C-alpha positions in Angstrom: 24.7 64.5 62.7 24.8 64.9 59.2 28.3 64.7 57.7 29.5 67.3 55.4 30.2 65.3 52.2 26.2 64.1 52.9 25.0 67.8 52.8 26.3 68.2 49.4 25.4 65.4 47.8 22.0 67.2 49.0 22.3 70.5 48.0 24.2 69.1 44.5 20.6 66.8 44.0 18.5 70.2 44.9 20.4 72.0 42.7 19.9 70.0 39.7 16.5 69.3 40.2 16.1 73.5 40.3 14.9 74.7 36.4 17.1 76.8 35.2 16.4 80.9 36.3 18.5 84.2 36.6 20.4 85.2 39.4 17.7 86.8 41.4 14.7 85.7 40.2 12.8 84.2 42.6 11.5 80.2 41.7 8.1 79.9 41.4 6.8 77.0 44.1 3.4 76.3 43.1 4.9 75.7 39.7 7.7 73.3 41.1 5.3 71.2 43.7 2.2 71.6 41.3 2.9 71.0 37.4 2.8 73.7 34.7 1.9 77.4 34.9 -0.6 77.5 32.1 -4.0 77.3 33.9 -6.1 74.3 33.2 -9.2 75.1 31.7 -11.7 72.7 30.7 -11.8 70.9 27.2 -14.9 72.5 24.5 -16.0 68.8 24.4 -17.0 68.2 28.5 -18.8 71.5 28.4 -20.5 71.3 25.5 -23.5 70.4 27.2 -23.8 72.8 30.1 -23.2 75.6 26.9 -26.1 74.5 25.2 -27.9 74.1 29.1 -27.5 77.9 29.4 -28.7 78.5 26.5 -31.7 78.1 26.0 -32.5 78.3 29.8 -30.4 80.9 32.0 -31.4 80.6 34.9 -30.0 76.6 34.7 -26.3 78.7 35.5 -28.2 80.1 38.6 -29.4 77.1 39.4 -26.1 75.8 39.6 -25.0 78.4 42.4 -27.5 77.7 44.3 -25.4 76.3 47.6 -26.5 71.8 47.2 -27.6 71.9 44.3 
């Protein structure tokens, strides 16, 4: 059985780690576990070659969508 003191120590640790929020406002579990609320978008330099390929060959994008491509 967990002692009363250990229970309160654990509860205090949890409350310390939770970001501030208004009463009644939900806590975003995904943000707590996975990080920022902002979506992660690919960087332009990483997409440059694909964007060029799509610009010159529209069928290239269709081939990427095919299973096994």
